Backbone bond lengths (Angstrom), bond angles and torsions (degrees), N, CA, C in turn:
res aa  C-N    CA-C-N  psi(-1)  N-CA   C-N-CA  omega(-1)  CA-C   N-CA-C  phi
1 M - - - 1.456 - - 1.532 109.08 -
2 K 1.338 116.62 134.65 1.459 122.50 -178.34 1.531 110.08 -77.17
3 S 1.335 116.84 136.31 1.466 122.10 178.91 1.522 110.65 -69.63
4 K 1.318 115.68 137.36 1.471 122.34 177.82 1.532 110.84 -101.29
5 L 1.326 117.29 7.55 1.459 120.53 -176.51 1.528 112.48 -60.42
6 S 1.318 116.69 -30.41 1.471 118.69 -179.81 1.530 111.68 -72.04
7 D 1.338 117.09 -14.78 1.469 121.68 -179.56 1.531 112.81 -92.04
8 I 1.334 117.83 -4.19 1.460 120.84 -176.83 1.525 110.21 -72.35
9 K 1.334 114.74 130.63 1.469 122.21 177.27 1.520 108.45 -128.08
10 L 1.294 115.79 143.52 1.464 120.92 177.46 1.519 109.48 -87.74
11 R 1.314 116.87 129.78 1.462 123.60 173.97 1.527 106.71 -131.50
12 Y 1.299 116.51 135.99 1.460 120.00 178.95 1.510 109.58 -155.48
13 K 1.325 114.60 158.77 1.453 121.30 176.78 1.513 107.93 -128.56
14 I 1.306 115.05 145.79 1.458 122.42 177.86 1.525 107.34 -113.03
15 W 1.317 116.77 136.62 1.453 119.44 174.54 1.515 110.48 -147.54
16 I 1.319 114.01 160.72 1.460 122.63 179.82 1.523 107.43 -109.06
17 E 1.320 116.65 131.97 1.449 121.25 176.14 1.517 110.08 -112.73
18 I 1.310 115.08 145.26 1.457 122.13 172.27 1.515 105.97 -127.63
19 D 1.328 116.54 120.91 1.468 121.74 -177.24 1.526 111.99 53.74
20 G 1.335 116.29 38.77 1.455 121.39 177.45 1.529 115.01 77.93
21 K 1.324 117.04 5.22 1.469 120.91 -179.48 1.521 109.16 -110.71
22 G 1.335 116.39 135.40 1.461 121.41 179.83 1.524 111.19 -67.42
23 A 1.309 116.09 109.01 1.462 121.20 -176.88 1.525 112.16 -91.77
24 F 1.324 116.74 -35.96 1.459 120.15 -175.67 1.511 108.82 -161.78
25 G 1.329 115.75 141.10 1.453 119.86 178.97 1.504 111.00 -159.51
26 D 1.310 114.91 -167.87 1.463 120.75 -175.46 1.526 112.85 -58.75
27 G 1.325 118.54 -42.93 1.461 120.84 -179.80 1.522 112.41 -64.52
28 K 1.312 116.25 -42.92 1.463 120.79 179.66 1.528 110.37 -71.47
29 W 1.315 116.36 -30.83 1.464 121.61 174.30 1.529 109.29 -62.29
30 E 1.338 115.98 -45.63 1.469 120.20 178.48 1.524 110.56 -61.27
31 L 1.327 117.26 -39.87 1.463 120.69 178.54 1.528 111.26 -62.63
32 L 1.326 117.20 -49.07 1.466 119.76 -179.75 1.524 111.64 -62.84
33 K 1.332 117.09 -38.95 1.473 119.62 176.61 1.524 110.76 -62.22
34 A 1.338 116.76 -41.31 1.461 120.41 -179.37 1.535 110.94 -66.67
35 I 1.331 117.21 -37.94 1.468 119.97 176.20 1.521 109.57 -63.59
36 D 1.328 116.19 -43.02 1.462 120.80 -179.92 1.530 110.77 -63.21
37 E 1.323 116.84 -40.61 1.469 121.34 -178.31 1.525 112.66 -71.66
38 T 1.337 116.66 -40.28 1.462 120.00 -173.71 1.526 113.40 -92.97
39 G 1.331 116.86 -23.99 1.462 120.21 -175.61 1.519 112.51 72.80
40 S 1.335 115.30 17.97 1.462 119.70 -176.40 1.521 110.35 -150.72
41 L 1.329 116.02 127.65 1.459 120.34 175.44 1.524 109.76 -63.60
42 K 1.333 116.92 -42.53 1.462 121.38 -179.55 1.526 111.04 -61.22
43 E 1.330 117.15 -46.91 1.472 119.81 179.81 1.520 111.74 -66.14
44 A 1.334 116.75 -36.67 1.461 120.31 177.93 1.523 110.29 -63.43
45 M 1.333 116.67 -42.94 1.466 120.56 178.76 1.522 110.98 -64.37
46 E 1.324 116.34 -41.76 1.466 119.69 178.33 1.526 110.74 -63.48
47 K 1.317 116.01 -42.88 1.468 121.10 -180.00 1.531 111.34 -60.07
48 L 1.338 116.03 -38.18 1.463 121.09 -177.07 1.528 113.14 -97.96
49 N 1.340 116.25 2.66 1.462 122.20 179.77 1.537 111.79 58.23
50 L 1.328 116.00 50.49 1.455 122.46 -179.49 1.519 110.64 -110.14
51 T 1.332 115.78 153.55 1.454 120.51 176.82 1.522 109.65 -88.26
52 Y 1.326 115.60 151.48 1.466 120.84 -176.31 1.529 111.80 -63.87
53 R 1.314 117.92 -53.01 1.465 121.04 -173.95 1.530 111.76 -58.71
54 K 1.313 116.51 -49.17 1.465 120.10 -178.94 1.531 110.69 -64.15
55 T 1.320 116.64 -41.66 1.460 120.75 -178.91 1.522 110.55 -65.03
56 W 1.318 116.77 -46.82 1.466 120.44 -179.88 1.527 110.67 -61.98
57 N 1.339 117.20 -41.83 1.471 121.00 177.18 1.527 111.10 -62.28
58 N 1.329 116.54 -41.79 1.468 120.13 178.64 1.527 111.43 -63.28
59 L 1.317 116.85 -41.38 1.461 120.32 178.53 1.531 110.83 -62.54
60 Q 1.323 116.55 -43.71 1.462 120.22 179.79 1.528 111.10 -64.97
61 K 1.341 117.52 -40.95 1.468 121.17 178.13 1.523 110.88 -63.77
62 M 1.338 116.29 -42.61 1.467 120.12 178.29 1.516 110.89 -58.14
63 E 1.320 115.48 -50.31 1.459 120.19 -177.85 1.531 110.86 -62.66
64 E 1.320 116.58 -40.05 1.468 120.49 179.67 1.528 110.83 -65.14
65 L 1.328 117.05 -47.29 1.464 120.52 -178.07 1.533 112.33 -67.99
66 L 1.334 116.39 -39.95 1.465 119.96 -178.93 1.529 112.30 -80.14
67 G 1.330 115.88 -21.66 1.460 120.07 178.16 1.518 114.25 76.92
68 V 1.330 116.56 19.97 1.476 121.06 178.31 1.526 109.01 -141.95
69 P 1.333 117.08 148.54 1.463 119.25 173.84 1.530 109.60 -73.83
70 L 1.319 116.62 139.09 1.462 120.82 -178.68 1.520 112.86 -108.91
71 I 1.339 116.61 -30.66 1.457 119.41 178.02 1.525 110.14 -130.81
72 Q 1.316 113.00 154.60 1.460 120.92 174.78 1.517 106.26 -121.21
73 T 1.321 116.18 124.38 1.452 119.69 -179.60 1.521 109.77 -108.95
74 N 1.308 114.89 145.75 1.460 122.67 175.70 1.520 106.97 -121.78
75 R 1.320 115.56 120.59 1.469 120.23 -177.88 1.526 110.91 -59.46
76 G 1.324 113.11 147.99 1.453 119.80 -178.99 1.511 113.48 -73.14
77 G 1.257 113.92 153.10 1.461 122.54 173.01 1.511 106.18 -132.69
78 T 1.292 117.35 -137.28 1.462 119.83 178.57 1.527 111.54 -67.26
79 D 1.333 116.24 -29.24 1.468 120.17 179.51 1.521 112.91 -92.88
80 G 1.331 118.25 -1.24 1.458 121.38 -177.15 1.516 110.23 87.03
81 G 1.317 116.27 169.98 1.454 121.28 -178.50 1.510 111.61 -87.25
82 S 1.313 114.29 179.26 1.463 119.31 176.35 1.515 108.36 -148.79
83 S 1.300 115.31 160.43 1.462 122.37 176.50 1.514 107.81 -138.19
84 C 1.304 115.37 143.24 1.461 119.19 174.52 1.516 108.50 -142.92
85 L 1.304 115.63 160.26 1.455 120.17 178.66 1.522 109.73 -79.89
86 T 1.308 114.80 144.65 1.457 120.29 172.08 1.528 107.25 -75.42
87 P 1.321 117.60 169.42 1.473 118.12 174.91 1.536 112.23 -55.98
88 E 1.337 117.20 -36.46 1.468 120.78 177.86 1.527 111.11 -66.61
89 G 1.344 116.12 -39.09 1.461 120.52 177.69 1.514 111.65 -63.77
90 K 1.332 116.31 -43.15 1.471 120.12 177.14 1.523 111.01 -63.76
91 K 1.325 115.76 -39.36 1.463 119.99 -178.97 1.530 110.98 -64.46
92 I 1.330 117.33 -42.47 1.460 119.01 -177.26 1.524 111.70 -68.54
93 I 1.356 118.44 -36.82 1.468 117.23 177.67 1.527 110.59 -70.45
94 T 1.319 117.60 -32.57 1.469 120.87 177.32 1.524 110.46 -66.34
95 I 1.319 116.84 -43.99 1.463 121.21 179.90 1.528 110.48 -64.08
96 F 1.333 116.63 -44.36 1.462 119.96 179.67 1.521 110.50 -64.38
97 H 1.339 116.68 -38.62 1.464 120.83 177.13 1.531 110.66 -61.79
98 K 1.323 116.13 -45.23 1.468 120.09 179.40 1.527 110.90 -61.75
99 F 1.332 116.70 -39.85 1.458 120.35 178.28 1.527 110.02 -60.29
100 H 1.333 116.32 -50.34 1.470 119.65 179.98 1.522 111.33 -62.95
101 E 1.303 116.69 -41.32 1.459 120.56 179.97 1.533 110.84 -60.10
102 K 1.303 116.12 -39.76 1.466 120.64 -176.91 1.528 112.52 -78.92
103 Y 1.342 117.73 -40.25 1.460 119.11 -169.01 1.524 115.94 -105.43
104 D 1.321 120.14 -21.30 1.467 119.96 -179.47 1.525 111.79 -58.30
105 A 1.312 117.38 -45.71 1.466 120.59 -179.41 1.526 110.61 -62.38
106 E 1.323 116.72 -40.97 1.467 120.96 -179.91 1.528 111.29 -66.27
107 I 1.327 116.66 -42.96 1.466 121.04 178.32 1.523 110.15 -61.70
108 N 1.327 116.86 -45.30 1.467 120.36 179.42 1.524 111.87 -65.26
109 K 1.325 117.07 -37.55 1.468 121.29 178.34 1.535 110.27 -63.12
110 E 1.310 116.72 -44.13 1.468 120.66 179.15 1.523 111.01 -66.85
111 F 1.329 116.55 -37.65 1.458 119.56 177.46 1.526 110.71 -63.64
112 E 1.324 117.38 -41.20 1.469 120.99 178.43 1.525 111.10 -60.54
113 K 1.336 117.24 -37.13 1.472 120.90 176.50 1.527 110.47 -61.33
114 I 1.323 115.43 -46.65 1.461 120.43 179.47 1.534 110.54 -62.83
115 L 1.311 115.88 -43.50 1.463 121.11 -179.66 1.528 111.33 -62.80
116 S 1.323 116.20 -40.42 1.471 118.88 179.30 1.528 110.58 -64.94
117 E 1.325 117.28 -33.52 1.463 120.37 175.67 1.528 110.81 -65.99
118 L 1.323 117.21 -37.57 1.458 121.26 177.88 1.528 110.78 -64.94
119 K 1.325 115.88 -39.48 1.464 120.96 -176.84 1.532 112.20 -74.63
120 A 1.338 117.15 -20.52 1.466 120.67 -175.79 1.517 112.10 -73.81
């Protein structure tokens, strides 16, 4: 039987819990980044293939659990609506980015050590 060890890949998600409830994580980080990039909740949802109801509920839960507003929405008119991150929203995506920047490489390096032990 051929070894599949060379096909092993590490996948993981990081999230923050408050009182046992998922307040913020990689998926919500991607959503906030997409809102920041597009300036639109609708475009961010389309980009990430998300549904409106679930996304809006997730945003409200995040804000409730974290105790800060993360996005500011402006209702559409003839030009359509817009959404932008609040200063707190920008801060949380920056902090999460810094965390990933600092620790993803280290986590992958440690995983490679473990994998090499398996292959030996």
